[in-house]
Steps between C-alpha positions, in 0.01 A plus 500: 500500500534868539768481776875565466572131589329402166541820299586415140684785327599479128667748254459495129627713215185508294628683198189706462150411609306749291307231336180405692558134399859504648384674801222246567747208446736649745240559763354152452850347544562703819167390645554135407837511661358641827725812475459745801738768360608550140766734399482580131766676287466647152119527511498786240161620651379853589382575856128439396584177321694375812172515686361244252718249674258497793306172472305258696820409705695833471400747754779759487723615220800727563653608165734740325444607144677706253330557164305166470716360220821446689620405841236467784501289809226370727457326830179295527362406847250196545173626661542222768843623602498684848742788448544857592696767304742736665663662199493492118764652279411533127747593231324743257707350225329163537802308586442413868262484779597438864241375750571484867259352755412196700359157404345317788690732743847426327670814345567462136632712210419427140655658196 
């Protein structure tokens, strides 16, 4: 695990994860499924709340928020994943985040 050859990337429209119970269920699912990168849409979280997504397996969170009750996107990176970030573009309206970098030496752009 942790290389591009075995990198598991998923995307979910989570329709709001403000509830700690819903957040925990999501993080548990992602861990159980051995996800390396998770792209989340419609998080409805503030900047501070996005940092609560860091967990025992999430090492890095790249997120965009608006007002904490609408929109919001996040990209979660597994702690075991060997990656480097070259550029991050964050929409201040909470509609998108673009991450560019390398995973296992392979260029990758996520949005």
